[in-house]
C-alpha positions as CSV (number, residue, x, y, z in Angstrom):
1,M,-11.8,-17.7,-25.6
2,I,-8.4,-16.0,-26.3
3,H,-7.1,-13.5,-23.9
4,Y,-4.4,-11.1,-25.2
5,S,-2.4,-9.2,-22.5
6,V,1.1,-7.8,-21.9
7,M,0.9,-9.0,-18.3
8,P,2.4,-12.4,-17.4
9,L,-0.1,-15.3,-17.1
10,E,0.8,-15.6,-13.4
11,L,-0.6,-12.2,-12.8
12,V,-3.6,-12.6,-15.1
13,F,-4.8,-15.8,-13.5
14,E,-3.7,-15.1,-9.9
15,D,-6.1,-16.0,-7.1
16,P,-7.8,-12.7,-5.9
17,A,-7.5,-13.9,-2.3
18,N,-3.7,-13.7,-2.5
19,Q,-3.6,-10.1,-3.7
20,P,-2.3,-7.5,-1.3
21,K,-4.8,-5.3,0.6
22,Y,-4.2,-1.6,-0.2
23,Q,-5.8,1.3,1.5
24,E,-5.5,5.1,1.4
25,T,-5.3,6.5,4.9
26,K,-3.9,9.4,6.9
27,V,-1.3,8.9,9.6
28,N,-0.5,11.9,11.8
29,G,-2.1,14.1,9.1
30,V,0.0,12.6,6.2
31,H,-2.0,11.1,3.3
32,M,-0.5,7.8,2.2
33,L,-1.2,4.4,0.5
34,I,-0.6,1.4,2.8
35,E,-0.5,-2.3,2.3
36,W,-1.9,-4.4,5.2
37,T,0.7,-7.0,6.4
38,G,-1.2,-8.2,9.5
39,P,-4.1,-7.4,11.7
40,S,-2.4,-4.4,13.3
41,K,0.6,-3.8,11.0
42,A,0.8,-2.0,7.6
43,R,3.7,-1.1,5.2
44,I,3.9,2.3,3.6
45,V,3.7,1.9,-0.2
46,R,3.5,5.5,-1.3
47,L,3.0,9.0,0.1
48,L,0.2,11.0,-1.4
49,S,0.8,14.2,0.6
50,P,1.2,17.5,-1.2
51,N,3.6,18.7,1.5
52,P,7.3,18.3,0.5
53,Q,8.4,18.2,4.2
54,D,6.5,14.8,4.6
55,Y,8.8,13.3,1.9
56,L,11.9,14.3,3.9
57,N,10.7,12.7,7.1
58,P,12.4,9.2,7.4
59,K,9.4,8.0,9.5
60,F,7.2,8.1,6.4
61,Q,9.7,6.5,4.0
62,P,8.0,3.9,1.7
63,G,8.7,0.4,3.0
64,N,8.5,1.3,6.7
65,Q,6.2,-0.7,8.9
66,I,3.6,1.2,10.9
67,P,1.3,0.0,13.6
68,L,-2.4,0.6,12.8
69,K,-5.8,-0.8,13.7
70,W,-7.7,-2.4,10.9
71,G,-10.0,0.2,9.2
72,D,-8.0,3.3,10.3
């Protein structure tokens, strides 16, 4: 079987267990996409909020670590 892709082979054949766990959630009323980095820690990947004031808040800057419970 031949597989044509523009993606590097490392990504195509990557083990699914090693892929990051992303989840959409709301923190203090702000809708965002997070990546779980531990059982009670997450990293903000992207804000999904329609409120421009949320993007100006340094607390919600992408890359920041936030404490959460699994499944929040």
